[in-house]
C-alpha positions in Angstrom: 134.9 147.2 77.9 134.8 144.6 80.5 138.2 143.0 81.0 139.6 142.3 77.6 136.0 141.9 76.2 134.2 144.8 74.5 130.6 144.9 75.1 128.5 146.8 72.5 124.9 147.5 72.9 122.7 147.5 69.7 120.1 149.9 71.4 119.9 152.3 74.4 117.9 150.0 76.6 119.1 149.2 80.1 120.6 145.8 80.6 117.7 144.8 82.9 115.2 145.7 80.1 112.6 143.0 79.2 110.3 143.3 76.2 107.5 141.1 77.8 107.3 141.5 81.5 104.5 139.0 81.8 106.8 136.1 81.2 109.4 136.8 83.8 109.0 134.7 86.9 109.8 137.6 89.4 108.7 141.1 90.2 110.7 143.7 88.1 110.0 146.7 90.5 109.2 147.7 94.1 105.5 147.6 93.6 105.4 144.0 92.3 103.9 141.3 94.5 106.3 139.9 97.1 107.6 136.4 97.0 106.3 135.9 100.6 102.7 135.9 99.4 103.4 133.5 96.6 105.3 131.1 98.9 102.2 131.2 101.2 99.8 130.5 98.5 101.9 127.6 97.2 102.1 126.2 100.8 98.4 126.3 101.1 97.9 124.7 97.6 100.3 122.0 98.4 98.6 121.2 101.8 95.3 121.0 100.0 96.5 118.7 97.3 98.6 116.6 99.8 95.4 116.1 102.0 93.4 115.2 98.8 95.8 112.7 97.7 96.2 111.1 101.1 92.3 110.8 101.2 92.3 109.0 97.9 95.1 106.6 98.9 93.4 105.8 102.2 90.2 105.1 100.4 91.8 103.0 97.8 93.8 101.1 100.6 90.6 100.3 102.5 88.9 99.1 99.3 92.0 96.9 98.6 91.8 95.5 102.2 88.1 94.7 101.9 88.7 92.9 98.6 91.7 90.9 100.0 89.5 89.9 103.1 86.6 88.8 100.8 89.0 86.9 98.5 90.7 85.3 101.5 87.4 84.1 102.8 86.4 82.7 99.4 89.8 80.8 99.4 89.2 79.3 102.9 85.7 78.2 101.9 86.9 76.8 98.6 89.8 75.0 100.3 87.3 73.5 103.0 84.9 72.1 100.4 87.8 70.7 98.0 89.4 69.0 101.2 86.1 67.4 102.3 85.5 63.8 101.5 83.2 63.5 98.4 82.1 60.2 96.8 80.6 61.7 93.6 81.6 64.0 90.8 80.2 67.5 91.4 78.2 69.0 88.5 78.6 72.8 87.8 75.6 74.8 88.9 74.2 72.1 91.3 73.9 72.7 95.0 75.8 70.6 97.6 75.8 70.6 101.4 78.8 70.4 103.5 78.8 68.6 106.9 81.2 67.9 109.8 81.3 64.5 111.6 82.0 64.0 115.3 85.6 63.1 114.5 86.1 66.5 113.0 86.3 65.2 109.3 84.1 66.9 106.6 82.1 65.5 103.8 80.1 66.8 100.9 76.7 65.5 100.3 73.8 65.9 97.9 71.3 65.5 100.8 70.2 68.8 102.3 70.0 69.4 106.0 66.1 69.0 106.0 66.2 66.0 103.8 67.8 63.4 106.3 65.4 60.6 107.2 67.1 59.0 110.1 70.5 59.8 111.6 71.7 63.4 110.9 75.4 64.2 110.6 77.0 66.1 113.6 77.0 69.5 112.1 75.7 71.3 109.0 78.4 73.7 107.7 76.6 75.1 104.7 75.4 74.8 101.3 77.6 75.4 98.2 77.2 75.6 94.5 80.0 74.9 92.0 80.4 77.7 89.5 81.6 77.6 86.0 85.2 78.6 87.0 85.4 75.6 89.4 85.0 77.8 92.5 82.7 76.8 95.3 80.1 79.7 96.2 78.5 79.7 99.6 74.7 80.0 99.6 
């Protein structure tokens, strides 16, 4: 009897008895492995996994930064070509040439840098091709 409650046991087994000792999360006698070793193993495992995941995130971040830089450069080139003076309608798949005048303005031409017969423009910037998604690709 405990307090006003009567405790009856159905068998003669001690209160700390366990049928399947392999399922209990702790040692049940003095010869069981100590928690200290388990804690150390868990700590080592966590450190290894933490380092592994950090390496993954660092690599992924570098890939994203490279992709961002590439996309940013493509955007700048696209803006430069679309903001240049152009007196014709560009055709998808054709190559055009971007030049800069002495006053700093830019223009798009069908004439390549080696095709000028007389006066050449101030500075050749590059050759570009219009892609099917209306993006300028530097050649």
